[in-house]
C-alpha positions, 0 to 999 in steps of 0.5 A, a space after each residue: 454458479 457465479 456469486 456476487 457480494 457487496 460489502 460497505 464499511 467506514 474505517 477508523 483506525 485504532 493502533 497500538 504500539 507494544 514497544 520500539 522493537 515489535 509492533 502489534 497489528 494495527 486494528 481497524 473497525 468497520 462501519 457502514 459506507 455513507 450511501 445516504 450521502 454519496 449515492 449507490 455503489 458504482 458498477 464495474 464492467 466485467 473483466 475478460 482478460 485479467 492483468 497481473 500487477 505488482 506492489 513494490 514496497 521500498 523500506 526507507 528512512 531519512 537517516 538512511 544514506 544508502 536509501 536514495 539509490 533505492 528510491 531511484 531504482 523504484 522510480 526506474 521500475 515504475 517508469 518501465 511498468 507505469 500501469 502494472 507496478 504500485 510503489 509504496 515508500 515505507 518510512 519505518 524503523 530506527 533510520 526513519 525516527 526523528 533525528 534532531 536537528 537535521 531530520 526533525 520530521 516523523 514520517 513513520 506510520 503504524 502500518 509501516 512499522 508493522 510491515 518492517 519490524 513485525 512482518 519482515 522482522 529486521 530493522 534494515 534498509 534499503 530493502 524491499 518486497 515485490 508482491 511479498 514473494 516468496 514470503 512477507 519476510 523476504 525483503 532483499 536489497 534494491 539490486 534485485 528488485 527489478 528481477 523480482 518485479 519481473 518475476 511477480 509480473 509473470 504470474 498468471 493472475 488469479 484475481 482482477 481488481 478494479 478501483 474507484 476512489 474519490 475525495 469529497 472536499 466539502 466533508 473531507 471524506 475519502 470514498 473507495 470502492 474495490 471490485 474483485 473478480 476471481 479467475 481461479 478456484 482457491 482455498 484459504 482466507 483472502 484480505 483486502 488492504 487499502 493504503 494511501 501514499 503521498 508524493 511531492 513531500 519536501 523534507 531532508 534526506 541523508 545521501 551518501 556519496 552525494 553532494 550535498 550529503 544532507 539534501 534539505 530539499 529532497 523530494 520524497 515520492 510514494 510515501 506511505 501516509 496511512 491506510 483505510 483498512 489497517 496494516 493487514 486489511 479485512 478478510 473479504 472472502 474464504 475459498 474463492 471460486 472462479 467467477 466470484 465477484 464482489 465490491 467492497 466500499 468504504 468511507 474514510 475520514 481524511 487526514 487534513 495533513 495530506 494533500 489529496 492532489 498528491 495522493 494515490 490510493 493503492 488496493 491489494 489482496 493478500 493470501 492470509 494476514 501476512 501472505 503473498 499479494 495476489 493482485 493490486 490496483 492503484 489510482 491517483 486520487 485527484 486526476 
């Protein structure tokens, strides 16, 4: 029998850093989606044929001179699969820390620190993950990213995700609705993660074998800025069955440092807290 669920949540993030080498899982507390302000949750059309999409996480830092070629590789992969790949540039680790006077900015996030230092467990870059396959700890160099993305795209999708995101300028709120439709009987816990990335950020970047070596007006793309759900998201279903559907809705207090017109919302479902990414949806916030 087909089952339908609806979840409403407002996310505020409470994050704790344990020390410089290991990051605790950022915690998020949920409250009610502001349906009183923004109206009923939108409806989503049923999906007949699901499409597999891939989350490509590019671990990087402004003091990583070998990282720009990884950025270029991620860009080429995205150009090859514009509708089926979501790129997140995760500025994290020691090479993303502020380094005066050349690199004063701090683009690290608690989510990004957790992904690199706790999930991957190695402070190395440029490295990356394609749907966190075969495990979340597997983050190879960029020369195999394209092959890993193609392999992840070949997986028969067990889940379809649809995303509806909107920014309300008058109240500085972000409303996000994620519809999940399952196409297989699975066991275990599945979690929804919603990230926010920003592009067109001009900030210095070290680039080896390039002139100039210190690129002061480097354009950073797909930079991880924060999350609606915390690093590992919320448990939304256990033991989903073929035909199950649900919509999870959130209202998030927008950070004024982020330019909405440059931001993309990326939603994905993982198998457990650190497991494989099952599927992904993305949307530019203002189109």
